[in-house]
N, C-alpha and C positions, 0 to 999 in steps of 0.2 A: 413176660408177654404171653397171653393166653393163646392156645392153638385154635384153629378153626373149629375143630370138633368140640372144644369146650364151650364155644359160643353158640352152638346149635341149640334151638329151642327145646329139643327132646332131652338135652343134657342139663338143662337148667332146673334147679330145685324148685318145686311148686311152693315151697314154704320159705319165706325170707328168713335169714338167720336173725337171732336176737341181737340187739345192740350190745356190744361188749360191756358198756357201763351198766346196763340193766342186769346182765349176767353177774357182774362183780357185786352189785348191791344184793342180789338174790343170794349168792353164795355166802356173803358176809352174814346176812340174816340167818340163813339156815345153818351156817357153821357155828355161830354163837349159840343158837338154839340146840344144836346137836351136843355141844359141850355141856350145857345145862341139863338136858334130858338124860344123857348117859351118866352124868355125875349123880343125878337124883336117883338113878337105878343102881348105883354102886358099881357101874361097869368101868369107870375111870376115876382116878383121883383119890380113891380111898374114902374113908368115912366122912372126912370133912367136905367132900364134893357134894354132899347132900344140900349144903347151904350155899352153893355157888350162885344159884339164881337169885336168892334173896340178897346176897352180897353184891351181885351185879346191879340189882335194882337200887340198892342203897348208894352205890358209887356212881352209877352212870344214868339212872333214870331222872327225868325232870320232876322237880318238886316246886309247887306254887309257893309254898312257905319260904323256901330258900330264895326264890326270886323276890318275894316281898322283903326279905331281910336285906338283900343286896340293894334294892331300891331305897329302902329306908336309911341304910347306913352309907350309901354311896361307895360301897366296896364290891369289887367284881373279881373274885379269885378265878383263875383260869380253870380250875377243876370244876367249878360250878357253871361257868360259861359253856364248858364242853357239854354239859347236860342238855342244852338247848338243841343239840343234834344227836348226841350219842344215845339218847333214849329210844331213837328209832330202831336200834339194833338189839334192844332188850325187850323180850316179850313175857307175858304172864304165863304162857303155856305153849306146848307144842302146837296145838290147834290154832292158837292165836297167831303164831309165827307162820304156820302153813297157809292160812287164809290170806295174810298180808303178802306173803311171797307169791302166791298164785296171782293175786290182783296186780302185783308189781310187774310180773312177767307179761300179763295180758295188756295192761295199759302202757307199760314201758315199750313193748314191741310196736304198738300203734304209733305212739308219740315219737319214738326213736326213728321211725321211717321218714319223718318230716323234719324233726329238730336235729341239730348237731349233737354230738356226744356230750360235749361240755354243757350244752343247754339242757339236756335231760337231767344231768347231775345237778345243775343249778336249780332246776325246777323242783326236784325232790328235796334238795337241801334247804332251799329258801322256804318252801312250803312247810317243811318240818319245823324250822325255826319260828316261822310266823305262827304256826299252830300252837307251839309251846308258849309263845309270848301272850297270845290272846287267852289261852287256857289259864296261864298264870295270873292274868288280870281278873278273871271271873271265878276261878275255882275256889271253893271254900271248904266243903265237907270232905272232898276227896282230892287232896292236893297232888297225888302221884299220877304221872302220865308215862306210859310205856308203849312201845310198838311203832311200826312203820306206817300206820294208817294215815296220819296227817300228811306225810310225804306222798303216799299213794293217792290220796285225795287231791294232792297238788297235780299229779299226773292226770287225774280225772278232769281237773280244771283245764289242763292243756288239751286233752281230748275234746272237751266241750267247746273250747275256743276254736279248734280246727273244724269241728262240725258246724259251728256257728258261721265261720267263714264260708264253708262249702255250701251250706244252705242259702246263704246270702247270694253267692255266685249263681246258684240255680234258680233264684227268685222264689224260693220256698219260705215257709214261715220259720224264722230263725229260733223261736222259742223252743222248737222241737229238739234243739241241741242240748237242752237241759233235762231231757227225759231220763238219762242214766242217773244223774245226781238226785233227781226227784225220787226215782225208784229206790235207790240206796238209802236215802233219808227216811223213806216210808218204812223200809225194812227195819232200820234202826229204831224207829218209833214203836213198831210192833214188838220188837224184842224188848224194848225198854218197858213197855206196858206189861209184858208177860213175865219178865225176869227181873225187873227193877232197873230204873234208869241211873246213869251216872253222868258226870260232866265231860267225859272224853269226847262226846259228839261235838262239843264246842271247838275242840282242836281240829277235828275232821273238817267241819264246815269252814273254819279259818284257813286250813290247808288248801281246800278247794278254791276259796276266794283268792288266796295268794297265788295259787297256780294259774288261775284264769287271768288275773291281772298281769302277772309276769309274762305270760305267753304272748301278750300284745307286742312286746319288744323282742322276745326270744325266737318267735317264729321267723323263718327266713323272710327277709324284707320287711319285718315288722317295725323296726326302728325307723326306716325311711318313711313308711306309711304314717307313723305317728308324727314325725316331724312335718310332713306335708299337711296333715290335719291341723296341727297347731299353727302353722303358717296361714292356713286359710281362715282361721278364727282371728 
């Protein structure tokens, strides 16, 4: 039980702590990347550690061709099904992992203040899987998918849905909730034009769509609201 002094406003932290599930996801991403980076520089693991990143990609990254093989043959080995989620923790470079981690902390903090811990994890995981599935159905020239961005875009979907609800309650124009995703997609388009585009944006957009749709039922009271709407129809 907290003491009266602990409950005083001047003793309250001005910054809400990060949700534990978000911290756990961040530490996993950075931990895996630290192993790859230190190994590539010869600081751990010996000479063979130089190839740890490539080995990690080959073992845990998502591959559209492998997905196509599974669908064609009707065979779904566990080690390949794992790829639909494990790819989120394997990145192409330190910078790639760092940007994903920073966005995860920022969006995870906001979403985690409203969603339950398990809901935040479900949002990240389901968005990652959905992003991989859509990517696997459309990817051709670049079948490999790595990184946490589809899952992070799922959190952006959750953020967007919360903003959409808030703007609706205020009587404001709800399309403004999509400003963040619009800006991010514009930045991706610019980078694609300058440095060459790839198919990974498909997974990001799919992750966003999956996160937005899932938030309808994951947000507190969302399932009850959905049931009421379905009954009215």
